N, C-alpha and C positions, 0 to 999 in steps of 0.2 A: 394692191389698188383695186377697188371694185368699180364697175361701170354700170350704169342703169339705163335703160331707154324708155322714153315716154312719147305719147301722142298728145298733143293740145286737142282736148275735147270742147271746150268753151272758154271764151274770154268774157269776163264780166268786170268792167271798170279797171281797177287796179290789181285784179287778180285773174289767174288762169286755172282752169282745172286740167289736171294731167291724168292720164291713165298708163300705167306700165305696159310696155309691149314686149318685153323680154321675158315675162312670165305670164301665166294665166291668172288674170285678176280683173275684177270689175270695180274694184275700188279706186276712187278718184283722190286726187292730192291737190290740196289748193295752195298754190304759190304765188307770192307777190311778184307782179310783173316787172318790178325793178330789179328782180333777180334773173330774168329771163332775157334772152336775145331781143332787142326792140322790133326786129323785123317779123317776129312770130304771128301767125294767123291760125284759125282753127284748122286742125288737119295737119300742122307741122310737126315734124319729128325730131326730138331732142335727144341728146345724149347728156347724161349727168356723170361727171368725173371729176375727181379732186374739188369737190364743193362748188363745181360751176357747171351750168347748163349751156350746151353749145347746140348749134343747129347741125342737123344731119344731112 
């Protein structure tokens, strides 16, 4: 089971841009907000594990 860590960089309507924080990367991942915890704000830290995003 792999785990990835992300930071919410920006929120734009129904989508959020996430940046990986567990590796060196400037790439952003566009994710539908329906897949993310409802309480996220810009700067929130998330853990992705077993196809689920969780607040850290």
